[in-house]
C-alpha positions as CSV (number, residue, x, y, z in Angstrom):
1,X,118.8,83.7,93.0
2,X,115.5,82.4,91.7
3,X,116.0,78.8,93.5
4,X,115.6,80.9,96.6
5,X,112.7,82.8,95.9
6,X,109.2,82.0,98.0
7,X,105.9,83.0,97.8
8,X,103.5,83.1,100.9
9,X,99.8,84.2,101.7
10,X,99.0,87.1,103.2
11,X,95.5,87.3,105.2
12,X,96.0,90.8,106.9
13,X,92.9,92.0,108.5
14,X,89.9,89.5,108.3
15,X,89.3,88.8,104.3
16,X,86.7,86.2,104.8
17,X,83.6,88.1,105.1
18,X,81.1,87.2,108.2
19,X,83.2,86.4,111.2
20,X,83.4,82.4,111.1
21,X,86.3,80.9,112.6
22,X,85.7,77.9,110.1
23,X,86.7,80.3,107.3
24,X,90.0,81.0,108.6
25,X,90.6,77.3,109.5
26,X,89.5,76.4,106.0
27,X,91.8,78.8,104.6
28,X,94.6,77.4,106.3
29,X,93.8,73.7,105.5
30,X,93.7,74.9,101.7
31,X,97.0,76.6,101.6
32,X,98.3,73.5,103.5
33,X,97.1,71.5,100.6
34,X,98.1,73.7,97.9
35,X,101.9,73.3,98.8
36,X,101.9,77.2,99.8
37,X,105.2,78.3,101.4
38,X,104.1,80.3,104.4
39,X,101.0,82.4,105.9
40,X,101.3,85.4,107.3
41,X,99.2,87.6,109.8
42,X,99.1,91.3,110.8
43,X,98.8,92.9,114.3
44,X,96.5,95.3,115.4
45,X,95.5,95.4,119.4
46,X,92.6,97.5,118.8
47,X,90.3,99.1,116.1
48,X,90.9,98.3,112.7
49,X,88.2,95.8,112.3
50,X,88.4,92.3,112.6
51,X,92.2,91.3,112.9
52,X,93.4,88.0,114.8
53,X,95.9,88.3,117.7
54,X,98.8,86.8,115.4
55,X,100.8,84.5,118.1
56,X,97.5,82.9,118.9
57,X,96.1,82.4,115.3
58,X,99.7,81.1,114.2
59,X,99.7,78.5,116.9
60,X,96.0,77.3,115.9
61,X,97.4,77.3,112.3
62,X,100.5,75.4,113.7
63,X,98.4,72.5,114.8
64,X,96.4,71.9,111.7
65,X,99.4,71.6,109.6
66,X,102.7,70.2,109.2
67,X,104.7,72.0,106.5
68,X,103.1,75.7,106.4
69,X,105.5,78.6,107.7
70,X,103.9,80.7,109.8
71,X,104.8,84.4,109.6
72,X,104.0,87.8,111.1
73,X,103.9,91.0,109.0
74,X,104.3,92.8,111.3
75,X,104.1,91.8,115.3
76,X,104.5,95.0,117.3
77,X,107.1,94.1,120.4
78,X,106.3,97.7,122.1
79,X,102.7,96.5,122.8
80,X,103.9,93.5,124.8
81,X,105.7,92.5,127.6
82,X,109.2,91.2,126.0
83,X,110.0,88.0,128.5
84,X,106.3,87.0,127.8
85,X,106.5,87.5,124.3
86,X,109.9,85.8,124.1
87,X,108.1,82.5,125.8
88,X,105.1,82.7,123.3
89,X,107.3,82.7,120.4
90,X,110.1,80.3,121.6
91,X,106.9,77.8,122.7
92,X,105.3,78.1,119.0
93,X,108.8,77.8,117.1
94,X,109.2,74.7,119.3
95,X,106.0,72.9,118.7
96,X,105.8,73.7,115.1
97,X,109.3,72.2,114.2
98,X,110.8,75.8,113.6
99,X,108.4,77.1,111.1
100,X,108.0,80.7,112.7
101,X,109.0,83.6,110.4
102,X,109.3,86.6,112.4
103,X,109.3,90.4,111.3
104,X,108.7,93.2,113.4
105,X,107.7,96.6,113.5
106,X,106.7,99.8,115.3
107,X,103.1,99.5,114.3
108,X,100.2,102.1,113.5
109,X,100.5,105.6,113.9
110,X,97.3,106.0,116.1
111,X,98.5,106.9,119.7
112,X,95.2,105.2,121.2
113,X,97.0,101.8,120.5
114,X,99.7,102.1,122.6
115,X,97.8,103.9,125.1
116,X,95.5,101.0,125.3
117,X,98.7,98.8,126.1
118,X,100.1,101.1,128.6
119,X,103.0,102.5,126.2
120,X,103.5,105.9,125.0
121,X,103.7,105.9,121.3
122,X,107.0,107.8,121.4
123,X,108.6,105.1,122.9
124,X,107.7,102.4,120.6
125,X,111.2,102.7,118.8
126,X,113.4,102.3,121.9
127,X,111.2,99.6,123.1
128,X,111.2,97.3,120.3
129,X,115.0,97.6,119.7
130,X,115.2,96.5,123.6
131,X,112.5,94.0,123.1
132,X,114.7,92.5,120.2
133,X,117.7,92.4,122.1
134,X,116.3,90.7,125.0
135,X,114.3,88.1,123.2
136,X,117.5,87.1,121.6
137,X,119.6,86.5,124.8
138,X,116.6,84.7,126.0
139,X,116.5,82.1,123.1
140,X,120.5,82.0,123.1
141,X,120.2,80.2,126.5
142,X,121.4,80.7,130.2
143,X,120.0,83.0,132.8
144,X,119.8,86.7,131.3
145,X,120.3,89.9,133.3
146,X,119.3,92.8,131.1
147,X,119.0,96.2,132.1
148,X,117.6,98.8,129.6
149,X,115.7,101.8,129.8
150,X,112.8,100.2,129.5
151,X,112.9,96.6,130.6
152,X,115.0,95.0,133.4
153,X,115.3,91.3,134.3
154,X,118.0,89.7,136.5
155,X,118.9,86.1,136.2
156,X,116.2,85.0,134.1
157,X,115.8,82.2,131.7
158,X,112.9,80.6,129.7
159,X,112.4,77.1,128.8
160,X,111.6,75.4,125.9
161,X,114.0,77.2,124.0
162,X,113.1,78.1,120.1
163,X,113.4,74.9,117.9
164,X,116.3,76.9,115.8
165,X,119.3,77.4,118.3
166,X,119.3,81.1,119.0
167,X,115.3,81.3,118.0
168,X,113.9,82.5,114.4
169,X,115.5,85.0,112.3
170,X,114.0,88.6,113.2
171,X,113.0,90.0,110.2
172,X,112.3,94.2,110.1
173,X,109.3,95.7,108.4
174,X,108.8,99.1,107.1
175,X,110.5,101.5,104.5
176,X,111.4,104.7,106.5
177,X,115.1,105.8,107.1
178,X,114.5,104.8,110.6
179,X,113.4,101.3,109.2
180,X,116.0,101.0,107.4
181,X,118.8,101.8,109.8
182,X,117.1,99.4,112.3
183,X,116.9,96.5,109.7
184,X,120.8,97.3,109.3
185,X,121.7,97.6,112.7
186,X,119.5,94.5,114.5
187,X,117.6,92.9,111.8
188,X,118.1,89.6,110.0
189,X,116.1,90.1,107.1
190,X,113.7,93.2,105.4
191,X,110.0,93.2,104.6
192,X,108.6,96.0,103.2
193,X,105.0,96.9,101.9
194,X,103.5,99.6,100.2
195,X,106.8,100.1,98.4
196,X,107.3,100.6,94.6
197,X,109.7,98.5,93.2
198,X,112.1,101.6,92.7
199,X,112.0,102.4,96.1
200,X,112.5,98.7,97.1
201,X,116.2,99.0,95.1
202,X,117.0,102.1,96.7
203,X,115.9,100.8,100.3
204,X,118.1,97.6,99.6
205,X,120.8,99.3,98.6
206,X,120.4,101.9,101.5
207,X,120.7,98.8,104.3
208,X,123.7,97.2,102.4
209,X,125.8,100.6,102.7
210,X,124.3,100.8,106.7
211,X,125.3,97.1,107.1
212,X,128.8,97.9,106.2
213,X,129.0,100.8,108.7
214,X,127.7,98.4,111.4
215,X,130.0,95.7,110.5
216,X,127.3,93.1,109.7
217,X,125.9,91.0,107.2
218,X,122.2,89.9,106.0
219,X,121.5,86.8,103.9
220,X,121.2,88.1,100.3
221,X,117.5,86.3,100.4
222,X,116.4,88.1,103.2
223,X,114.9,90.7,101.2
224,X,111.0,90.9,100.6
225,X,108.1,92.5,99.7
226,X,104.3,92.6,100.7
227,X,102.2,93.2,97.9
228,X,98.3,93.6,97.5
229,X,97.3,90.9,94.6
230,X,94.2,90.0,92.6
231,X,94.0,88.3,89.2
232,X,91.2,88.9,86.7
233,X,90.3,88.5,83.1
234,X,91.2,92.0,82.4
235,X,93.1,94.7,84.5
236,X,90.1,97.1,84.6
237,X,88.2,94.2,86.2
238,X,90.7,93.4,88.6
239,X,90.8,96.7,89.6
240,X,87.2,97.4,89.8
241,X,86.9,94.0,92.2
242,X,90.1,94.8,94.3
243,X,90.2,98.7,94.6
244,X,87.7,99.0,97.3
245,X,89.7,96.3,99.4
246,X,92.9,97.9,99.5
247,X,94.2,98.8,102.7
248,X,96.6,101.8,103.8
249,X,96.3,103.4,100.2
250,X,99.5,106.0,99.6
251,X,98.4,109.6,99.1
252,X,101.6,110.2,97.1
253,X,101.9,107.4,94.9
254,X,99.3,105.3,92.5
255,X,98.3,101.9,94.1
256,X,99.2,100.5,91.1
257,X,102.8,101.1,91.4
258,X,103.2,98.9,94.6
259,X,100.7,96.5,93.8
260,X,100.0,92.9,91.7
261,X,96.9,93.7,90.4
262,X,95.3,92.8,86.9
263,X,95.5,90.0,84.6
264,X,98.1,87.2,85.2
265,X,100.7,88.7,83.0
266,X,100.2,92.1,84.9
267,X,100.7,90.0,88.0
268,X,103.8,88.4,86.8
269,X,105.4,91.6,85.5
270,X,104.8,93.2,88.8
271,X,106.7,90.3,90.4
272,X,109.6,90.6,87.7
273,X,109.8,94.0,88.7
274,X,110.3,93.5,92.2
275,X,113.0,90.7,91.6
276,X,114.8,92.9,89.6
277,X,114.7,95.5,92.3
278,X,116.1,92.7,94.7
279,X,113.4,91.3,96.2
280,X,113.4,87.3,96.9
281,X,110.7,86.6,99.2
282,X,107.1,87.5,98.7
283,X,104.2,87.8,100.6
284,X,101.0,88.2,98.6
285,X,97.5,89.6,99.9
286,X,94.6,88.7,98.1
287,X,92.4,91.8,97.8
288,X,88.5,91.6,96.8
289,X,85.4,90.5,97.5
290,X,85.3,87.4,100.1
291,X,83.7,85.3,97.7
292,X,86.9,85.6,95.3
293,X,89.7,84.7,98.1
294,X,89.9,80.9,97.3
295,X,90.1,81.2,93.5
296,X,93.1,83.9,94.3
297,X,94.7,81.4,96.7
298,X,94.4,78.6,94.0
299,X,95.8,81.2,91.1
300,X,98.9,82.0,93.8
301,X,99.4,78.4,94.3
302,X,99.3,77.0,90.8
303,X,99.8,79.8,88.3
304,X,102.6,82.0,90.3
305,X,104.2,79.7,93.1
306,X,105.4,77.0,90.3
307,X,107.0,79.9,88.2
308,X,109.1,81.4,90.6
309,X,109.7,78.8,92.8
310,X,111.0,76.0,90.4
């Protein structure tokens, strides 16, 4: 299984300090140079500080690179018109040579974000399911007629199609029972964040149980974990620097239980625990002062990636 392990770079909200676009572009260039597998951007329509629109930003990244894969963690379909989104994502996958890695989710708990898009938060699950179904049909080819609760189209076709026949695999984010069910019911993979190794193992088992009920399968290497990451000389120093930059702290679990923060040995041990729990793909998000980002990027590329991707 280790020959299928891949480690990508998660950027999340703007990690570069001052809002200088050159810093994002330089980071993308450096990730490409270092041979990092993929870069992942989060999605937030309003509030939450500086968060790049992921489809646009990944298109910029695609134009500067030739190998780096382009991931969303996670994209929120409920905030977007799905025919337009299907066209945007198909164009990105087409122009990038099939490098799009798509993970979708329900988004934040803030009703204001959905209200800003003219969507009731209570509709987000149903809209997500319909959007995924409609996008897949549009990517498959031929005129599409679709009649759902939220979206209806008649005799619609988009072109270009994605580079990959049928479009990019669609992974699902989240760790709730509903997210696990959605993964098994409509997903091609699972990417979970703020989750302990024990919870990950239980989540994978639950997805596999539900897959049996739905008569579906997911590739065994399509299970991934998104982890905060920071390496320093000592564990205490790592937490001193990284702690203030952690996002979405859980109140029920110590953040150390779902992070790769500490010495290099600590981080390797954390990744090993997730491997043992059934994770195969990893997105590591460097957390810490902006001036430490490039050092963490180098550690990811030179000290961690070769061990697991060899």
